[in-house]
C-alpha positions, 0 to 999 in steps of 0.5 A, spaced: 347 519 247 352 522 242 350 524 236 355 525 230 353 531 225 356 528 220 355 523 213 363 521 213 364 514 214 371 515 217 369 519 222 364 513 223 369 508 224 374 512 228 368 513 233 366 505 233 374 504 233 374 508 239 368 505 242 363 510 242 355 509 242 353 514 237 347 515 233 348 519 225 345 526 223 349 529 218 347 537 218 346 540 211 349 546 210 353 550 205 361 549 206 364 555 203 370 559 206 368 567 207 372 571 204 379 572 207 377 566 212 384 563 216 383 556 215 383 555 222 376 559 223 374 556 218 374 548 220 372 551 227 366 555 223 363 549 219 363 544 226 359 548 231 355 551 225 354 542 223 353 541 231 348 547 231 343 545 226 343 538 228 342 540 235 336 545 233 333 540 229 333 534 235 330 540 239 325 542 234 323 535 233 323 533 240 318 538 241 313 538 235 312 530 235 316 526 240 315 519 238 319 521 232 325 524 236 330 521 240 328 518 246 334 523 249 333 529 245 326 529 249 330 530 255 336 535 253 340 530 255 344 528 248 351 532 245 351 534 238 358 533 235 360 536 229 367 536 225 370 539 218 377 537 216 380 542 211 387 541 208 391 547 208 398 549 204 401 557 204 394 558 208 389 557 202 384 552 204 384 546 200 376 542 200 373 536 196 376 537 189 371 539 184 372 533 178 379 530 176 382 536 173 381 539 181 384 533 183 390 534 180 391 540 181 391 539 189 396 533 189 401 537 184 400 543 189 402 538 195 407 534 191 415 534 194 412 539 200 409 539 208 402 541 208 397 541 214 390 539 216 386 542 221 380 539 223 375 543 227 371 540 232 364 542 237 360 539 242 353 543 243 350 539 249 343 543 252 349 546 258 353 550 252 358 550 246 365 547 246 370 548 240 377 547 238 382 545 232 387 539 231 393 541 227 397 536 223 403 537 218 403 532 212 409 531 208 409 529 201 413 526 196 414 529 190 409 526 185 409 524 177 405 526 173 402 519 171 402 517 179 397 523 180 393 520 174 393 512 176 390 516 183 386 520 181 383 514 176 381 510 182 377 515 185 379 515 192 381 523 192 374 525 190 371 526 197 377 527 201 379 534 203 386 535 199 384 530 195 387 524 198 386 519 203 392 517 208 388 511 211 389 509 203 393 508 197 396 515 198 399 512 204 405 510 199 407 517 199 407 520 206 414 519 210 412 524 216 407 527 219 407 530 226 401 531 230 395 526 230 393 521 224 386 521 226 387 528 225 388 527 218 384 521 217 378 525 218 377 526 227 382 527 232 379 521 237 383 524 243 381 531 242 373 528 241 374 525 248 377 531 251 372 535 250 365 530 251 369 529 258 368 537 259 362 536 259 
């Protein structure tokens, strides 16, 4: 049994689209970068921490009260998938915006430039833990203040790393990417498949 340690509707949709059967058990961990932490190390660390937290929780619940646990958790046959996506520009981490002003700040930074989207992925099983990261370069057109304000008014940027969704209204500003499109949406499916097959 595959368990997704994320509440992200985009990750759920991508896994369903790719034909995976899974359960959702969101992880609740702090997502603050450590001082001087490299963006790739940050994304991979959070993915691992999310997957490990849910794996530990399921293992404990299977031991404490088998009737409420996943059936597969009772015989160690489950795998937990954790992921974290971040946007970086000039090695600065752009997480989810705190408010509309923060979203506008991020979009102004991305305007007319190429940034990187990094997704850290971790899979945790009884046998071992595997981690990896996917990087995609994303080119933005130059945005006007009016375009930024109108986009923020839709509410779409507010729960997205870097304050935009490539699969949403922001698609009109992205003429080019280099790398995995699904990584920018929130989950590099080919990388996930490779890690799961390796287990």
